[in-house]
C-alpha positions, 0 to 999 in steps of 0.5 A: 028529191033534190033536197034529199040528194043534196043532204046526203052528199053534204052528210057524206062530205061531213063524214069524210071530214070527220074521218080525216080528223079522226085518223089524223089529228085525233091520233096524237099520243096526248089525246089517244085515250080520250079520243072521241069517235066522230064517225060514231056520232055521225052514225047516231045522228043519221039514225036519229034524223035520216031516212032508213035507206040513205042513212043506212047506206051512209052508215055502211059507207062510212063504216067501210071507209073507217075500216080502210083507214083505221088499220083494223080488220076490214069489215068490223066497222062496216058491220057495226055502224049499220047495226048502230044506225038501225038500232038508233032508228029502232029506239029513236021514237021510244026514248026521250033524247032531248036532254043532255044527260039522256043523249049522252047516256044513249051515246055512251051505251051504244059506244060501249056496246060497240066496244064490247062487240069489237072486243068479242069479235077480236078475241074470237078471231084471235083464238090462240092469243092469250092477251087479256082484253080487260086493260084495253077496255078500261084504258081505251074504250071507256075513255073513248066512250065518255069523250064521245058521249060528252061531245054528242050534244054539241055535235048533234046541235051543230049537225042539226043546225047545219042541216036545217040551214041547208034545207031552208037555204033559198036556191038560186041556180044559174040560168034560172029566170027571175 
């Protein structure tokens, strides 16, 4: 029980670190169009390697924090991230996601699906606007999906290695008798 709570707290801290990186350093103009979505990677990692309850709650919480710090309408990421988490949970045993290409394709398709979902919802709520959603799709979403997909194997490797190390680390508490 203590191990799962510690793991959840560590993943929450990693999520807050990723959120900080994503909303500060990765917003510079020269990386604006090829900015990977680190919280999406963490959400998909949670879907692959976390329990349904704790991972779903973390996905919702991180999506809600992303809504607060991104300036988008509150609720989009809080809705989409748990959907992506549970979609990943649904397909994780049905797909082979051990190779670089399959994992990257999986992440690309889910990121692209979230981008299409975002465009549909934003156009639905801006019914009177006549803006064309196609240019942002090709200028923002496709490069973001590609950069996220290309980094997925690296981040999944680091996260899995860190979580494994955390779980196998011997615990020596203060006040324990030896």
